[in-house]
C-alpha positions as CSV (number, residue, x, y, z in Angstrom):
1,X,-36.1,-2.5,17.1
2,X,-33.1,-1.1,14.9
3,X,-33.0,-2.2,11.4
4,X,-29.8,-4.4,10.6
5,X,-27.9,-3.7,7.7
6,X,-27.5,-6.5,5.8
7,X,-24.3,-5.3,3.7
8,X,-21.3,-4.9,5.9
9,X,-18.1,-4.1,4.0
10,X,-14.5,-4.0,5.6
11,X,-11.7,-1.2,4.9
12,X,-8.0,-1.4,5.8
13,X,-5.5,1.5,6.2
14,X,-2.3,1.9,8.0
15,X,0.3,4.8,8.6
16,X,3.7,5.2,10.1
17,X,4.1,7.6,12.7
18,X,7.4,9.4,13.9
19,X,7.6,9.5,17.6
20,X,10.2,11.5,19.5
21,X,13.3,12.7,18.1
22,X,13.6,11.2,14.6
23,X,16.7,11.2,12.3
24,X,16.3,13.0,9.0
25,X,17.1,9.5,7.1
26,X,14.0,8.2,9.0
27,X,11.9,11.3,8.2
28,X,12.8,10.9,4.3
29,X,12.1,6.9,4.4
30,X,8.6,7.8,5.8
31,X,8.0,10.6,3.5
32,X,9.2,8.4,0.3
33,X,7.0,5.6,1.4
34,X,4.0,7.9,1.7
35,X,4.7,9.2,-1.8
36,X,5.5,5.7,-3.1
37,X,1.7,4.7,-2.1
38,X,0.1,7.6,-3.7
39,X,2.2,7.0,-6.9
40,X,0.7,3.4,-6.7
41,X,-2.9,4.9,-6.1
42,X,-2.5,7.2,-9.0
43,X,-1.8,4.4,-11.4
44,X,-5.4,2.9,-10.6
45,X,-7.9,3.3,-13.4
46,X,-10.0,1.1,-15.4
47,X,-8.0,-0.5,-18.1
48,X,-4.6,-0.4,-15.9
49,X,-3.1,-3.5,-14.8
50,X,-2.0,-4.5,-11.3
51,X,1.6,-4.5,-12.7
52,X,1.5,-0.7,-13.4
53,X,0.5,-0.2,-9.8
54,X,3.7,-2.2,-8.4
55,X,5.7,-0.8,-11.1
56,X,4.8,2.8,-10.0
57,X,5.6,2.2,-6.2
58,X,8.9,0.1,-7.0
59,X,10.3,2.9,-9.2
60,X,9.5,5.5,-7.0
61,X,11.2,3.7,-4.1
62,X,14.2,2.5,-6.3
63,X,14.8,6.2,-7.5
64,X,15.1,7.0,-3.9
65,X,17.6,4.4,-2.9
66,X,15.1,2.0,-1.2
67,X,13.8,-1.4,-1.6
68,X,10.4,-2.8,-1.7
69,X,9.5,-5.9,0.6
70,X,7.9,-8.7,-1.2
71,X,6.9,-11.1,1.4
72,X,3.7,-8.9,2.0
73,X,1.3,-7.4,-0.5
74,X,-1.9,-5.3,-0.7
75,X,-5.2,-7.3,-1.2
76,X,-8.7,-7.3,-2.5
77,X,-11.1,-6.4,0.4
78,X,-14.9,-6.4,1.0
79,X,-16.8,-8.7,2.7
80,X,-13.6,-10.6,3.9
81,X,-10.4,-8.7,5.2
82,X,-8.0,-10.4,2.9
83,X,-9.7,-11.4,-0.6
84,X,-8.2,-11.8,-4.0
85,X,-6.4,-10.2,-5.8
86,X,-3.0,-10.1,-4.1
87,X,-1.6,-6.4,-4.9
88,X,2.1,-6.6,-5.4
89,X,4.2,-3.5,-4.7
90,X,6.5,-4.2,-7.4
91,X,5.8,-5.3,-11.2
92,X,6.3,-4.5,-14.7
93,X,4.0,-2.1,-16.5
94,X,1.1,-3.8,-18.6
95,X,1.2,-7.0,-16.5
96,X,-1.1,-8.6,-14.1
97,X,-4.7,-8.4,-13.6
98,X,-6.8,-5.7,-15.8
99,X,-8.5,-3.2,-13.4
100,X,-12.2,-2.8,-13.9
101,X,-14.5,-0.6,-12.3
102,X,-16.1,-1.7,-8.9
103,X,-12.8,-3.5,-8.1
104,X,-11.9,-2.6,-4.3
105,X,-8.3,-3.5,-2.8
106,X,-5.6,-2.4,-0.8
107,X,-2.3,-0.6,-1.6
108,X,0.3,-0.7,1.3
109,X,3.8,-0.8,0.3
110,X,6.4,-1.6,2.9
111,X,9.6,0.2,2.1
112,X,13.2,-0.5,3.5
113,X,16.2,1.6,3.8
114,X,18.4,-1.4,3.1
115,X,17.8,-4.9,1.5
116,X,14.2,-6.0,1.1
117,X,14.2,-9.1,3.0
118,X,12.3,-9.4,6.2
119,X,12.1,-12.0,8.9
120,X,9.5,-12.8,11.6
121,X,10.3,-12.4,15.4
122,X,9.6,-15.6,17.8
123,X,6.5,-13.9,18.8
124,X,4.8,-15.0,15.3
125,X,3.5,-11.4,14.7
126,X,6.6,-8.9,14.9
127,X,8.2,-8.4,11.5
128,X,11.9,-6.8,11.1
129,X,14.2,-6.4,8.3
130,X,17.0,-8.9,8.1
131,X,19.7,-6.3,7.8
132,X,18.5,-4.3,10.7
133,X,17.6,-1.0,8.8
134,X,14.4,0.8,8.9
135,X,11.1,0.2,7.1
136,X,7.9,2.1,6.9
137,X,4.5,1.3,5.5
138,X,1.4,3.3,4.7
139,X,-2.1,1.9,3.5
140,X,-5.3,3.0,2.0
141,X,-8.2,0.9,0.4
142,X,-9.1,2.1,-2.9
143,X,-11.9,1.6,-5.5
144,X,-11.6,1.6,-9.3
145,X,-14.2,3.9,-10.6
146,X,-15.5,4.8,-13.9
147,X,-13.1,8.1,-14.0
148,X,-10.3,6.5,-12.1
149,X,-9.7,5.8,-8.3
150,X,-11.6,6.6,-5.0
151,X,-9.5,6.5,-2.0
152,X,-12.3,4.8,0.6
153,X,-10.1,5.2,3.6
154,X,-8.9,8.9,3.3
155,X,-9.1,10.7,6.5
156,X,-10.5,14.2,7.1
157,X,-6.9,15.6,7.9
158,X,-5.5,13.9,4.8
159,X,-5.4,15.8,1.3
160,X,-4.6,13.6,-2.1
161,X,-1.4,15.0,-3.2
162,X,-0.8,16.6,-6.7
C-alpha cells in the first residue's frame, strides 16, 4: 500500500503565449506584462507591504503606456486555490498587509494596451477589454522567505531576470 501524503498544497501559474504572426505592439505588451510581474515579485520580502508589490507593477505598466486591470487580483494560495490575502496589482507604497516569512500568494497582473476596464462575455468565463484593445497576463506563486522571495512555480526553462 502506498503511503498517503497528508499535506497537499496548491500552486498557480499562467503565461501569455504568442501564436502566429504577432504585431510588434502585441509583443511589446506581452514583454512589459512579464516585466511588470517580475517587478512585483522583486518587491516581495519580509517587512514590505502588499501596496509595495502593487505599486511596482502599476508603475512599470504606466511608464510603458499601459493600464492595470483592477477587477482581478492575485491571491493567497495553499490548501485552497483562492485564499486571503487579495494581492492587488496597483497600490501605494507602504500600504496594505505587512509581508511576513512563510506567506504564500500569487502575483498575476493583467495589463491592457488601452483602458483598464474589462467585461465578461455571455459564456460567464471569457473576459475581454471594454475598448477592444489587447491584454496580457503572467502569474507565479511566490513564498516570502527570510531572505526575500522564492518563486515556487519557476519552470526549468525560465530564469529570474536581473
